[in-house]
N, C-alpha and C positions, 0 to 999 in steps of 0.2 A: 813540550812534555806530553806524553800519552796519558790520557785519563781513562782508566778502565773501571767499570762497575763490578768487576769480578773480585771475589775473595781470593787472595793469593795464598797458596799453600806451598811452603818451601820444604822440599824433601819428599822423595817418592819411594820410601821404604814402606813396610806394612802400616806404619802409623799415618804417614802422609797419604797413602792410598786410601786408608779407611776414612780419614777426614774428608778427602776430596769426594769419595763416593757418597758419603752421607750428606755432605753439603749439597751435592748435585741431586741426590734423591729427595732432598727437602725443597728442591726447586730453585737453588741459587746458581748463579753463574760462577764458575771456578776456573782458576788458572793454577796449574801444577808444574813446578819447575824443580830440577835437581842438578846439582853441579857435576855429577858423574857423567861420563860419556855414554853410558847405557846401563841396563839392568845388571845387578850383581850376579855373579856366577858361582859363589861359594855358599855353603849351607847355613852357616852362622846359627841363628836361633832355630831350634828344632822342636820345642815343646809347645803344643797348643792345648790349653787346659779347658775344662768343661764350660766355664762361663764365657770364654771367648768363642767356643763352638756355638753356644746359645746366641751370642751376638751375631755370628756369621749367619745363623738361621734367619734372624731378623733382617739381615742385609740381603738375604737371598742367595748366598754362595756356599752354604755349608755342605751340600751334597758334593759339589766339585772338590772341596777341600778334603772331605772324608775319603773320596775315591783315590786320593793321591798319598794317603798317609797310612801309618800302622798304629793300631790300638795298643796302648800300654795299660795294663790292669794290675800291676804289682810292683813291689820294691823288695829286692832280695839282697841279703848280706852274706858275704863269704869271708872266711879267714883261714889261711893255711890249708886250703883244700877242703874245708868243711863248710857246709851251708849252715849259717847260724839261724836264720829265720827268713821267711817270706811273708810280707805284709800285703794282703790282697786289697784291692779297691773296695771301699764300702762307703757308699753315698746315701745310706738310708736316712741320715739326719739332714742331708741337703739333697733331696731328690732332684734328678736332672734326666733329661732324655739322652744325655751323653755321659754316662758314668765311666769315663776313661780319659786318659791323656792321649792326644794324637801326636805321634812322632812324624813330623813332616819337615823337609828342608825349607828354610826360609825362601829359597829361590822359587820353589813350587807355590808356596803361599802367595808370594808376590805375583807370580804368573796369573793365578786365579783373580787376585784383587785388581791387577792391571786390566785384565779382560773386562771385569765388571765396571771399572772406571770408564773404559772406552765405550762400553754399552750405554753408560750414563752421559756420554757426550763430552768427556774430558780426555784430552791427550797429554801424556807426559812430555814435557819439553826437556830433553836431556842436554847436558852441556851448558846449562844456564845457571850461573852462580850469583847469589846475592852479595853485593859488595858494600852497599851503604843503605842505611835505614834512618829515616827521620819521620816523626809523626806530629800531627797537630789535632785540634778538636774534631776535624772533619775527615781525617783519613791518614794514610801512611804513604810517604814518598820513598821509593826505593830505586837504587841503581842496580841493574842486572847486567852482568858481563856474559856474553855468549862466546862459545868456542869460535875461534877465528878472529876475535878482537872487537867485535861490535859491542857497544855499550848502549843500554836502553834505560831511560828514566821514566818511571810510571807512577801513577797514584792508584792506590787500592783502598777501599773502605775499611777492610780488615785484613790482617796478616796472621797466619797460623804457622808457627815455626816447628817443623818436625824433622829438623836437619841433623839429628844425631848428637852424640856425646861431645863433639867439637863444634857445636852449633854456632854459626855466625850470627844467627838471630839473637841467641842468648847473650853472646858477647857484645853485640851492638846495643843491647838494653842495659849493659853494665851489671848483669846478674851473675853471681858466682854459684858454682856447685859446692855445697858445704857437706863435709863428711870426712871419711877416711878411706884408705886403701888397705888391702889385705895381702895374702900370699900371691906369688906368681905361679900360674899353672900353665900346662901345655894341653892343647886340644888337637885331636887328629881324627879324620874320617877315613875309613878304609874298609875293604872287604875282609871280614874275619871269619875263619872257619872254626866254629866252636859248638859243642853240643849243649846249648842252653835254649830254653824256650824264648822266643822273640816277643814276649808279651810283658816283659818286666825290665825295669832299670836295675842294674847290678852295681852294688857298692862292695869294694873288696879292700880289706885291711892288708897292707903289704909292707909290714915292718916299719920303714922310715916314713912312709906316707900312705896314701890310699889311691885307688884307681876307681874309675867309674866306666861302665860300659852301657851304652844306650842303643837299642835297635833303631835303625833307620829303614825306610822303605827299601825293598830288595834285600840283598844279603850284606848290606853295609852296616857298620856300627860307628857310633861316636864314642871315642875313647878320651879319657881325661886322666892326667897324671899330676898329682899334687906335689911330688918330690923332685923328680928329675925333669927339668924344663929346658935344658940346653938344646938348641936346634941350629945346626949350621947349614941347613938347606938340603941335607942328604936324607931323603925319605926312607931309604933302606935301613939306615941306622935307627930311625924312629920305629919302623916296623919290627925290627929285631928286638928292640928294647921292650916294646909292648908285648910281643909274643912271649918273651922270657918271664916278664912280671905277671902276666895274666895266667900263664901255665902254672907258676908257683902258687898264685892265689887260689886257683881253682883245683889244683891237684891233678891236672890232666893236660895233655898237649893242646896248645892253641896255635893256629897259624894266622899270621897277620900279613896281608899284602901291603905293598908300598902305598902310603896314604895319598888320597887325591887332594887333601887339604890339611895343612898344619898351621896352628896359630899359637903363639905364646902371648899371654896377657896377664895383667895384674888385676885381680878381682877388686872392685871398688864399690863403695856404698856412699853415694853422694846425691844431693838433690838441691834444687833451688829453693829459696824462701818465698818466691812469688811465681805464679804461673800466668798472671795477666798484668800487663803494663798498658793501660788504656786500650788502644785498638790492636795490640799485638799480644798473642797468646801462645804458650808453649805446650807441647805434648811429647810424650815418649822420652827417648834418651836426651833430647834437648833440655828436658826438665829434671831428669834423674838418671843415674847409671847404677846398675845392680850387678852383683856377682851372678853368673849363670847357674849357680849351684841348684836353685829350685826352679829355673826356667821362667822367671817372672817378668823380665824386661819387656819383651815384645807384647806379651799378654796385657801387661799394665798399660803400655802405650796405646794399644788398640782400644782398651776400655776408655781411656782418656779421650781419644779422638771421637769415639762414639758418644760420650757424655757431652762433649763440647759442641759437636756439629748441630744437634737439634736446637740447642740454646741459641747459638749464633744465628741459625736460620730464623728463629722466631723474632729475634731482634731486628734482623735485616728486613724481614717481611712486615714489620710493624705490629706484630702480635704481642710484643712485650717491650718494656723499657730495657735499656742495656744493663740495668742493675741485675737482670737475670744472669748475666755472665759472671757476676761475682760469686754465684753459687758454684761455678766450675771450680774455682780455686778453693772455696770453702769445703767442697766435697772431696776433691782429689788430693789436696795437700796432706790431710791426716792419713789417708790411705797410703800415700807415698812414704810417710814417716814410719808407719807400721811395717811396710814392706822392707824398708831398710833394716829394721830390727830382725824380721824373719829371715831375710836373705843372709844377714850377718851370722845368725845362728846356724843356718843351713851350710854356710861356708865353713864354719868351725867343725861341723859334723863331717862334711866331705873330706876336709883336710886333716882329720884327726891324727895327731902325732904323739899324743901323750905316752910317756914311757910305760905306764901301767895299763894302757888300753888293751894290750894283748892279754892281760890277766883278767880284766873285768868284763870285756866285751862278750866272750863266750858264756860266762856265767849269767850275765844280764839277759842275753837273748835266749838262753834256755828257759829262763823264767817267763820271758815274753811269749815264747812259743807254747808253753804249757798252761799259762794262766790266761784263760780266754778273755775275761773282762779287761785285763791290762792290755792285751793285744788289740782288742777292739777300740780301747780308748786311744792308743797310739795311732792306730790306723785312721781313726776319725780326726785326730788333731793334725796329723801330717797332711791328710787330704784336704782338710778345711783350709789350711794355710796355703796350699799349692793351687787348689782348684779355682779360687775366686768366687765360689758359690756362697760363701758366708759373708763376703764383703757387702756392706750396705751404707746407707746414708741416713741413719736414724736422727742425727743431729742437724741435718741440712735445713736451711730456711725454706726449702720446698716440701718438707715433710711435716705432716700434722699427726701428732701422736694419737693412737686409737684409744679413746676414753671408754669405748664400749666393748673392749676385748674380753673374751671369755676363755677360760682355760679348758682344755680337754679333760683334765683331771686335777685334783688338788696338787698345787706346787708345780704343775707342768707349764710349758710354754703355751701362749694363746694359740688357738686353732687358726689355721689358714695363714696366708702371707701377712706379715706385719708391715706397717708403713716404714718406708726406707729400705725395704729389701725386695729382691726380685720376685716377680709374680710367676715366673716360670717354674718355681717350686710346686705350685698348684697344677700347672700344666703337666708336669711330670707325674703327678699323682693320679691323673686321669688316664685310663686305658686308651690305647689308640682307637679312634673312631671319629664320628662326625663332630662331637663337641671339641675334642682336642685339636682336630684339624682346623676347625673354624676359629678357635682362639689363637692358634699359631698364626693363621692368616691375618687375624686382627692385629696381632703384635707386629706384623710387618708393615702395617699402616704407619706412615711417618708422623701422624698426629697423636695427641693425647687420646686416651680412651676412657670413657665412663661406662662401667659395667653396672647395670641396675637390675635388681631382682624385684619385680612387681610385687606389691603386697598381696595380690590375688593372682598368682601365676597360672599358666596353662594347666599345671598339674593339680590345681585346686587345693594347694596346701597353705593358702594364705592364713595369717594368724588372726584375721578379723579386725585388726586395729586400724588399718588404713594407712596410718603414718603419713598423711599428706601426700599420698602417692599420685593423685590425679595430676597429669600434666608435667610431672617432674622431668622426665626425659625430654619431652618436647620443648620445655622452656630452656633447658640446658643447651639443646641443639640450636635453638633460635639465638641464644645469647653468644654462644662460643663455637658455632658450627664451622667457622673458618679454620679452626685448629683443633677441634674436639670431635671425635667419633663417639656416638652414643649407641650402645647396644643393650638390649634387655636379655637377661639370662633365663632361659627356660620358658619363655612365653612372650608374646607380643603385648606391648602397651604403649600408649602415647604416639602411635604411628611410627615407632622406632623399630629399626630392623632387629629381629630377634637373633640371639646367639643360641643355637640348638643345644638342649641339654635334656634329652628324652628320659634318662634314668635318674637325673638329679645329681650325678656324680660330680659334675663340674661345680655346681653350687655348693656341695658339701666340701669339696677341696678348697674352695674359696672361703669357706665358713661364712657365707653370706646369708643372713636371715631375710625372709620376705620383707620388702620395703627398704632393704639395705642397698648400699652401692659401694663401688671401689673406683678410685681415680688413679689411672695408670699413666706414668710418664712415657714419652716416646722411646726411651731406652729400656722400657720393660720393668722399671722399678715402681713399686706402689707408693704414691704420694700421700694418699689418705683413704680412709674408709669410714662410712657412716652407717648408722642404724635406722635413720629416718629419711624419708624422701622429701627433704625440705631444701629449697634453693639456697637459703641463707647458710646452711651447713656446707654446701658445695662452694659457695662464694668464699666462706671463711677459709676453706682448705686451699683456695687458689690465691689467697692474699700474698703469700711470700714469693710467688712467681711473677708478680708485676704484669699480669696478663691483661690483654685488651680484647673486649668482645666486639661483635659486629657493630658497625656504625660508630666506632671509637668509644663505646661504653666500657668503662674500666671495671675490673673487679675491685672490691672495696680497698684492697691494699695497693693497687697499682698507682704510681705517682702521676700527678697531672702531667699530661704531655707524653705519657709513655707511648712509644711507638712512633712519635712524631719527629724524633731526631733523625737527621739525614743519615742514610746508610752509606 
C-alpha cells in the first residue's frame, strides 16, 4: 500500500481547485484527483459575487478573473413589453472593492484556478476515480481507479471531498442530502441579438411562467425558461422558442442563435447534516445543492474551501489541535441552512406563476420605482442575500464578542468591522493608496494577522493612558510568530513592521483607538478586537481556536497535546 503524506482532494471543479490551491499556499503537500477525463467544457455556474471576488484577491487571482468576465450592476424586470423597474447595485451598507457581480463562464474560472494550482506545484490527475474509503484514528485509506483499469490503494492523513452533487465521498460516509426539489427548468447559452444593456440580469414575466436573461462575456447570453422545458436535442427549436418568448416579453424583436449548450434540470435545495466525519470533510455540492436562481452554489463552495483550508493547514502543521476543524462545520452549516431558505425564495420568485401575478406585479413595481426608500430597501436586501458580504460567523467558537464596541450614533451599528465579519469592509472604506495596498497585501499573508494601534502612534495622537502598550506586539510575535503576523497601524512600536496610515483613514475605518488591536483570521474575518494592549486579552481571544505558540506553548484554551497528534 502506498503511504502518502499528502492531503487528498477529490474533485477538480472550482471548489476542489480552491481547496488545493489554499492548502498548497499554506504549505501542505496536496494530491488532487478527478474522475472526469479532462476539464469541463460547458459554462454551468456563471455568477461570481463580491465576497468571492474578495476571496480571489486574497488568493492572488482576482485580476485574471476580472479580465475574463462581464460586470453586472443591475436587476431589471419586464412584463408584456413594459419595463417595470430596474434595481441598481447599492453596496453602501456592505462596502466592497468589487461592487458588482461578475458574469464569467465556470470554464474560464476553472482555467484561472487550474493555472494557479499548477503554479503552487499541484497537478490535476484526470481520470482517477475514488472507489472505496475507510478511515481510522491516524488516516484515511482509499482505493483509486485510474482510466485504463489500474487500481491504487493509498493512505492519506486527511481527505477533502469536493466531488459534486453525486459525491462518492459523501455516499461512502453514509451521509444523506436532506431537503426537497422544486420545478424543472431549462437553461441555454447562445448568441442573442437584443437591444438591452449588458450590465443587468433580466427577469421577464411571460404568462404561464418566467424567463431570465443574463449577459455572458462576448455577445452571448444565459437564458432560463421556467415553463417550457422539453428538449429533444434540436437546438434550433430551443432558439426559436426563446426568440418568440423573449420578443413577446420585451415588446420588440429578439434574435436567438442555436445554443452552444442546453441543460434541463430540477432545482433542488438539499444539504448534509454533517460536513466533517473524523478525517474526511465535505465542501461545495458534495455537501449541499442549490437552485441556480441566485447563483449561490459555486460561490458558497469556494467560501467553504477557503474556510476549511487554513484550519486544516494549522492542524497538519501542529499549530492547533484538530478540534479547530469542528469550527468549520459549526460556521458553515448554519450558513448552508440560511442559503437553502434564500435560494428557495429566489426560486419561487424566478418561477412566479400565480394567476394574479399579472395584475399585481405592475402595480407593485410602480410603487417600488417611485418610492425611493422602498426601492433602496429592496436593493439592499436583495444584494445582501446574493453578494455574500453580509455573511459572518458571530456565533463561532473562534469569535470573541466586542465588549468595547461604540456606536457611531445613538441606535446605530458599532463603528468599524465587528467580530465575526469580514475586515475587507474597512479596506473598501479607505481610498486607494499606500494604506489600502499594504492592508490588501497583508490579507494575502496566509497567517493570522494582529493589527495593533500603539497608544502613542507616530501621529502623536495617543490618549496618554498607555494601556499596557509596551512590548505588546513584540510579545505576541514571540509567542505566536509561527502563525501570526503582527503589524502596527500608523506608526512603529515594539520593533514590529508598521502598516502605513499617513492620514489616519485606515485607523478610523477600523474604529481602532490608540492602544487597541484587531485579530484577523487567515480568511479575512475579524476574530476579536480589544481596547487595551494586554497579552491576557489576546490570549483570551485565542482560546477557542486551540492554537499553539512557539515551543509548544499553548494558548490558555488549547487542549494538552494540541498539535501533537500525527498528521
